[in-house]
C-alpha positions in Angstrom: 0.0 0.0 0.0 3.0 2.5 -0.2 2.0 4.0 -3.3 -1.7 4.5 -2.3 -0.5 5.6 1.2 0.6 9.0 -0.7 -2.7 9.9 -1.9 -5.1 8.0 0.5 -8.8 8.1 -0.5 -8.7 11.0 -2.9 -10.4 11.4 -6.1 -8.4 10.8 -9.4 -9.5 13.3 -11.9 -8.1 14.7 -15.0 -4.7 12.8 -14.4 -4.3 14.3 -10.8 -4.8 13.3 -7.2 -7.3 16.0 -6.3 -8.3 16.6 -2.5 -11.7 17.0 -3.9 -14.8 18.8 -2.4 -16.1 15.8 -0.2 -16.2 16.6 3.8 -16.7 12.9 4.7 -13.9 10.8 5.9 -14.4 7.2 5.8 -12.5 4.3 7.6 -12.1 1.0 5.9 -12.4 -1.9 8.0 -10.7 -5.2 7.6 -13.8 -7.5 7.7 -12.0 -10.3 9.2 -10.3 -8.3 12.0 -12.8 -5.4 12.4 -9.5 -3.3 12.5 -9.0 -0.2 10.4 -6.8 -0.4 6.9 -6.8 3.1 6.0 -9.1 6.3 5.3 -10.8 7.3 2.1 -12.1 11.2 1.7 -15.5 10.3 -0.1 -15.9 12.5 -3.4 -18.8 15.1 -3.6 -21.2 15.4 -6.3 -19.2 18.3 -7.6 -16.1 15.9 -8.1 -18.4 13.7 -10.1 -19.4 16.3 -12.3 -15.6 17.3 -12.6 -14.9 13.9 -13.4 -17.4 13.7 -16.0 -16.2 16.9 -17.6 -12.7 16.0 -17.6 -13.5 12.6 -19.3 -15.8 14.7 -21.8 -12.8 16.8 -22.8 -10.7 14.0 -23.1 -12.8 12.3 -25.6 -13.7 15.4 -27.6 -10.7 17.6 -27.7 -8.1 17.9 -30.1 -6.1 15.5 -32.3 -4.6 13.9 -29.6 -8.1 12.7 -27.9 -8.3 9.1 -27.0 -10.5 8.0 -29.4 -8.8 9.7 -32.3 -5.6 7.7 -31.4 -4.5 4.8 -33.4 -5.8 1.4 -32.1 -2.2 0.3 -31.9 -1.2 3.7 -29.9 -4.0 2.8 -27.3 -2.6 -0.7 -27.3 0.7 0.4 -26.3 -0.6 2.6 -23.5 -2.8 0.0 -22.3 0.0 -2.6 -22.3 2.0 -0.1 -20.0 -1.2 -0.3 -18.0 -1.3 -4.0 -17.6 2.5 -3.8 -16.6 1.6 -1.4 -14.0 -1.2 -3.3 -12.7 1.0 -6.5 -12.7 4.0 -4.7 -10.8 1.2 -4.2 -8.1 0.5 -7.6 -7.4 1.7 -7.9 -3.6 -0.6 -4.8 -3.1 -3.3 -6.3 -4.8 -3.2 -9.5 -2.7 -2.9 -7.2 0.1 -6.1 -5.6 -0.7 -7.8 -8.8 -1.5 -7.1 -10.3 1.9 -7.4 -7.0 3.9 -10.0 -4.7 2.4 -12.1 -7.6 0.4 -11.8 -10.4 3.0 -11.1 -13.0 0.3 -9.4 -16.1 1.3 -8.0 -19.2 -0.5 -5.9 -19.8 -3.6 -9.3 -19.7 -5.7 -9.8 -16.0 -4.7 -6.0 -15.2 -5.4 -6.6 -16.7 -8.9 -9.8 -15.2 -9.6 -9.4 -11.8 -8.0 -5.9 -11.1 -8.8 -4.1 -13.5 -11.7 -7.2 -13.4 -13.6 -7.6 -9.6 -13.2 -4.1 -9.1 -14.6 -4.6 -11.3 -17.5 -7.6 -9.7 -18.3 -5.8 -6.2 -18.4 -3.2 -7.6 -21.0 -6.2 -9.3 -22.9 -7.8 -6.0 -23.7 -4.1 -4.6 -24.3 -3.9 -6.9 -27.1 -7.6 -6.6 -28.3 -7.2 -2.7 -28.6 -5.0 -3.2 -31.5 -7.1 -6.0 -33.4 -10.6 -4.3 -33.1 -12.1 -3.7 -36.6 -14.2 -0.4 -36.7 -15.0 -0.4 -40.5 -17.0 -3.1 -42.5 -17.8 -2.6 -46.2 -21.1 -4.4 -47.3 -21.2 -6.0 -50.9 -22.8 -3.5 -53.4 -26.4 -3.9 -54.1 -28.8 -2.1 -56.8 -30.9 0.2 -55.4 -33.5 2.8 -56.5 -31.0 5.2 -57.7 -28.7 2.6 -58.9 -25.9 0.6 -57.6 -24.9 1.4 -54.2 -22.7 0.4 -51.2 -22.5 1.0 -47.5 -19.9 1.1 -44.9 -20.7 0.1 -41.4 -18.4 1.9 -38.9 -18.3 1.5 -35.1 -17.3 4.4 -33.1 -16.6 4.5 -29.4 -19.8 5.9 -27.7 -18.1 8.7 -25.3 -18.0 9.0 -21.8 -19.0 5.7 -20.0 -20.0 6.0 -16.1 -18.8 2.6 -14.6 -20.3 1.5 -11.0 -18.9 -1.7 -9.5 -19.5 -3.7 -6.2 -17.5 -5.0 -3.4 -17.2 -8.4 -4.0 -14.7 -8.9 -6.8 -13.8 -5.4 -7.1 -10.2 -5.8 -8.5 -11.4 -8.1 -11.2 -14.7 -6.0 -11.9 -13.0 -2.9 -12.2 -10.8 -4.2 -14.8 -13.6 -5.7 -16.6 -14.9 -2.3 -17.2 -11.7 -0.6 -17.8 -10.7 -2.9 -20.4 -13.1 -3.0 -23.0 -14.3 0.8 -22.3 -10.7 2.2 -22.8 -10.0 -0.4 -25.9 -12.6 0.7 -27.8 -11.6 4.5 -27.4 -14.2 5.6 -24.6 -13.2 7.5 -21.8 -14.7 6.8 -18.3 -15.5 7.7 -14.6 -15.0 4.7 -12.4 -16.9 4.9 -8.9 -16.3 1.6 -6.8 -18.4 0.5 -4.0 -17.8 2.6 -0.6 -16.5 -0.7 1.0 -13.6 -1.2 -1.4 -12.5 1.9 -2.4 -8.8 1.2 -2.6 -9.1 -1.5 -5.1 -10.0 1.0 -7.7 -7.6 3.8 -6.3 -4.6 1.6 -7.0 -5.7 1.1 -10.7 -5.7 4.6 -11.1 -2.3 4.9 -9.4 -1.3 2.4 -12.2 -2.9 4.4 -15.1 -1.1 7.4 -13.5 2.4 5.5 -14.0 1.5 4.2 -17.3 0.9 7.6 -18.9 -2.8 7.0 -19.5 -3.7 10.6 -20.9 -5.4 12.7 -18.4 -9.3 12.4 -18.2 -9.2 9.0 -19.8 -9.5 7.3 -16.6 -11.1 9.0 -13.5 -11.9 7.5 -10.2 -14.3 9.0 -7.6 -15.3 7.5 -4.4 -18.7 8.3 -2.4 -22.1 6.5 -2.0 -25.8 6.9 -3.1 -25.8 10.6 -4.1 -22.4 10.3 -6.0 -23.5 7.4 -8.0 -27.0 9.3 -9.0 -24.8 12.2 -10.2 -23.2 9.5 -12.7 -26.3 8.0 -13.9 -28.2 10.8 -14.6 -25.3 13.0 -15.9 -26.3 14.2 -19.6 -22.8 13.6 -20.7 -22.4 10.2 -19.7 -23.1 8.1 -22.9 -23.2 4.8 -21.5 -23.7 3.4 -18.1 -21.9 0.1 -17.0 -23.3 -1.4 -13.5 -22.6 -4.5 -11.6 -24.4 -5.1 -8.5 -27.9 -6.4 -7.3 -31.1 -6.5 -9.5 -32.7 -3.9 -6.8 -30.2 -1.4 -7.2 -30.1 -2.3 -11.2 -33.6 -1.2 -11.6 -32.9 2.2 -9.8 -29.9 2.6 -12.1 -32.1 2.0 -15.1 -34.7 4.4 -13.9 -32.0 7.2 -13.4 -30.5 6.6 -16.9 -33.6 6.9 -18.4 -34.0 10.5 -17.8 -31.0 11.1 -20.5 -31.8 8.0 -22.5 -28.2 6.6 -21.9 -27.6 3.1 -22.7 -27.2 0.6 -19.9 -25.1 -2.5 -19.3 -26.3 -4.3 -16.1 -24.8 -7.4 -14.5 -27.2 -8.0 -11.7 -27.8 -10.8 -9.4 -28.5 -14.6 -9.5 -29.9 -17.7 -8.1 -28.1 -20.4 -10.3 -28.7 -24.1 -10.3 -26.1 -26.7 -10.2 -28.0 -29.8 -11.6 -26.9 -33.1 -10.7 -28.3 -36.1 -12.6 -28.4 -39.6 -11.0 -26.3 -41.1 -14.3 -23.1 -39.1 -13.5 -20.2 -39.9 -11.2 -21.2 -38.6 -7.7 -17.6 -39.2 -6.8 -16.1 -37.0 -9.4 -14.0 -34.6 -7.4 -14.4 -31.8 -10.2 -18.2 -32.3 -9.3 -17.9 -32.3 -5.7 -15.7 -29.1 -6.0 -18.3 -27.5 -8.2 -21.2 -28.1 -5.9 -19.2 -26.8 -2.9 -17.7 -24.0 -4.3 -20.8 -23.0 -6.0 -22.0 -21.5 -2.5 -18.8 -20.9 -0.3 -16.3 -19.2 -2.5 -15.6 -15.9 -1.2 -18.2 -16.8 1.5 -20.8 -17.0 -1.3 -20.5 -13.4 -2.4 -20.7 -13.8 -6.0 -23.8 -13.2 -8.5 -22.9 -16.2 -10.9 -22.4 -18.5 -7.8 -24.6 -21.7 -8.0 -26.4 -21.6 -4.8 -29.3 -24.0 -5.9 -28.2 -27.6 -5.8 -31.0 -29.6 -7.9 -30.2 -33.4 -7.2 -31.9 -36.3 -8.9 -33.8 -38.5 -6.3 -31.9 -41.5 -6.6 -28.7 -39.9 -5.6 -30.1 -37.0 -3.5 -29.0 -38.4 -0.1 -25.6 -39.5 -1.3 -24.8 -36.0 -2.7 -25.9 -34.4 0.3 -23.4 -36.5 2.6 -20.8 -35.6 0.5 -21.3 -32.1 0.2 -22.0 -31.7 4.1 -18.8 -33.5 4.9 -16.9 -31.3 2.3 -18.1 -27.9 3.7 -17.6 -29.0 7.6 -13.9 -29.7 6.6 -13.5 -26.2 4.9 -11.2 -24.0 7.2 -12.9 -20.4 8.0 -10.7 -17.8 9.1 -8.6 -14.5 8.4 -7.8 -14.5 4.8 -3.9 -13.4 5.9 -3.8 -17.0 7.2 -2.6 -19.2 4.3 -4.5 -22.1 5.7 -7.8 -20.2 5.6 -10.1 -21.5 2.7 -12.9 -19.2 3.4 -13.0 -15.5 4.8 -15.8 -13.1 6.1 -18.4 -11.4 4.7 -17.8 -7.8 3.8 -19.7 -6.2 6.7 -21.6 -6.5 9.8 -24.6 -5.5 8.1 -24.3 -8.3 5.2 -23.3 -11.0 7.8 -26.8 -10.0 9.9 -28.5 -10.2 6.5 -27.3 -13.7 5.9 -28.1 -15.0 9.6 -31.6 -13.7 9.0 -32.0 -15.9 5.8 -30.8 -18.7 7.6 -33.4 -18.4 10.4 -35.7 -17.8 7.3 -35.1 -21.2 6.1 -35.7 -23.0 9.2 -38.9 -21.0 9.8 -40.1 -22.3 6.4 -39.6 -25.8 7.4 -36.1 -26.4 5.5 -33.9 -29.0 7.1 -30.5 -27.6 8.4 -27.9 -30.1 7.2 -24.5 -28.2 8.3 -23.5 -24.7 9.4 -26.1 -22.1 10.2 -24.4 -19.7 12.5 -21.2 -17.8 13.2 -17.8 -20.0 13.5 -17.1 -20.6 17.3 -13.7 -20.3 17.1 -13.7 -16.8 15.6 -14.6 -14.0 18.4 -14.3 -11.2 15.9 -14.8 -10.6 12.1 -18.0 -11.0 9.8 -17.7 -14.4 9.5 -20.9 -17.0 8.9 -20.2 -20.7 8.6 -20.8 -22.7 5.4 -24.4 -23.8 5.6 -26.4 -26.3 3.6 -30.2 -26.9 3.7 -32.0 -30.0 2.4 -35.9 -30.3 1.9 -36.0 -27.1 0.3 -38.9 -26.4 -2.1 -38.6 -23.7 -4.8 -41.1 -21.3 -3.2 -39.0 -20.7 -0.1 -37.1 -17.6 0.4 -33.8 -19.4 0.7 -34.6 -20.7 -2.9 -35.7 -17.6 -4.6 -33.7 -14.7 -3.2 -30.1 -13.8 -3.6 -28.6 -14.4 -0.2 -25.1 -13.5 -0.9 -23.4 -15.6 1.8 -22.1 -19.1 2.1 -25.6 -20.7 2.1 -26.5 -23.8 -0.4 -29.8 -25.2 -0.7 -30.6 -28.7 -2.1 -33.9 -29.3 -4.3 -34.6 -33.0 -5.2 -36.4 -33.6 -8.8 -37.4 -36.3 -11.2 -36.2 -36.2 -14.6 -35.1 -33.7 -16.6 -38.3 -31.7 -17.5 -38.8 -31.1 -13.7 -35.1 -30.2 -13.6 -35.6 -27.7 -16.1 -39.0 -26.4 -14.7 -37.3 -25.8 -11.2 -34.1 -24.2 -12.5 -36.2 -21.8 -14.5 -38.7 -21.0 -12.1 -36.8 -17.9 -10.7 -36.7 -14.1 -11.7 -32.9 -14.5 -12.4 -31.1 -16.0 -15.1 -27.4 -15.7 -14.7 -25.9 -18.9 -14.8 -25.8 -22.6 -14.2 -24.2 -26.0 -14.4 -25.3 -29.5 -15.5 -23.9 -32.9 -14.8 -24.7 -35.9 -16.4 -23.3 -39.4 -17.8 -25.3 -38.4 -21.1 -23.7 -35.6 -22.8 -26.7 -35.3 -25.2 -28.9 -34.9 -22.2 -26.6 -32.6 -20.7 -26.3 -30.1 -23.6 -30.2 -30.6 -24.0 -30.8 -29.3 -20.6 -28.4 -26.9 -21.0 -29.8 -25.5 -23.9 -33.2 -25.4 -22.1 -32.1 -23.3 -19.2 -33.2 -19.4 -19.2 -29.8 -18.4 -18.3 -26.7 -16.9 -20.3 -23.7 -18.7 -18.8 -23.9 -22.5 -18.3 -21.2 -25.1 -17.7 -21.6 -28.5 -18.8 -19.8 -31.4 -16.9 -17.3 -29.0 -15.8 -16.3 -27.3 -19.1 -15.0 -23.8 -18.4 -13.3 -21.7 -21.0 -12.2 -19.3 -18.0 -13.8 -17.4 -15.2 -16.6 -15.3 -17.2 -14.8 -15.8 -20.3 -12.4 -12.8 -20.1 -9.4 -14.5 -21.9 -11.6 -15.6 -24.7 -14.4 -14.5 -27.1 -17.1 -16.1 -24.9 -19.8 -13.3 -23.9 -20.8 -13.1 -20.1 -24.3 -11.9 -18.9 -27.8 -12.8 -17.9 -31.4 -13.2 -18.8 -34.3 -11.8 -17.0 -33.5 -9.9 -14.0 -30.0 -10.9 -14.1 -29.1 -8.0 -16.5 -29.2 -6.5 -19.8 -26.2 -6.6 -22.4 -23.2 -8.6 -22.4 -19.6 -8.4 -21.1 -16.3 -9.6 -22.6 -15.5 -10.8 -26.1 -16.9 -8.8 -29.5 -20.2 -8.6 -27.9 -18.9 -6.9 -24.8 -16.9 -4.3 -27.0 -20.0 -3.5 -28.9 -21.7 -2.2 -25.9 -19.4 0.5 -25.8 -19.6 1.2 -29.4 -22.2 3.1 -31.6 -22.9 1.9 -35.0 -23.0 4.4 -38.3 -23.9 3.3 -41.8 -22.7 5.6 -44.7 -24.2 4.8 -48.0 -22.5 5.8 -51.3 -22.9 5.2 -55.2 -20.7 2.7 -56.8 -18.7 4.0 -59.8 
């Protein structure tokens, strides 16, 4: 944190660390120890407006403006940015453990290593993007004509990110937004501001031009200033569907485009013809609701298991989660860390009580770990005898709580899986690959694993798009589909000959 300690919690606007106009100082708490790790001066609405103005000028002004650079020049600068991010690997791990509270190797890989790879992916992609496509000539009313379809950067993009995977999700936004020639204002969660400020520090070192990447802190009012600002062309938000609806309402006033990556209640479907002792499948079932203490939108927290193997799968999952070592992420032996705050911990415990009240059977966990006297921890928790109308089966808990629901045959599995307001992800496990693909194809969700197949986390290292159906979001991230979210399309017709 040595570099960030020079500029603690101040906005990064127009290429400068700026004291800003906010008068509120927030102390950021380590969720495992409940001890402070640093202070942040929250930005003001005026700071947000200045950041948008800086991004707008960086987009519009002069020949050297970011969108007017050649793709190769943007790629060169984004490679320097990726190098600067990679050089901060130790600081990123520190934030992973102390600001975010994420434990275990899976957290380090997905939050840090995958994030760095993602920065390099878009640095490469920036030089490869094709902005013009000539359509074949056709005969029209006025003779032979042709059309050129041009993709252009949309302008200023506002990006709002949550607390759960901030390092990764901040780079999910920064990579394609800047690679396509847009400028941006990033507002991270008030719980995890340092994970964004360290990226601003990397951008400054890399020589990203002033105004191209701006970072502001703050809460609800500052977010609203971004979503309603008339000079923001696109608003990209990752978070809960409740806040996503409000973001969409606020953006509607200026008819700006929105990209919403929202919540989930994804199913992990196990058929009786699969190998229930497959370690990859067991890992999927367990990590589907315990990785990062269950704080992930795409996690598969509904375990749909065919009746002939229901009890056997329950025994295996129960034993596995009771063996998970819960503790301080700074301890290399810890496999699961805390929730982000006392408020989130109490919310999760409230859901566990609602499951008991509605008649579900508590198989394992259900409370705070007895061996930890501080920190926002909840035990890995498994319910069985769950019906799909219970709150714990329908609402996103965002904690380490898995619910087991039995089914008979593919059609009932599909019906239960789709009986949800969400549609983000899912998994299917079957010894019959044809059946597995047919079931996956019938799921109303945007991101499906079949028998453990996975290109990478959310597809950032390849062309696979990521996003959800229904209340799990609007638009896609990653690959060509993700890049297009931040582009406008212009068609220019001209005569041939």
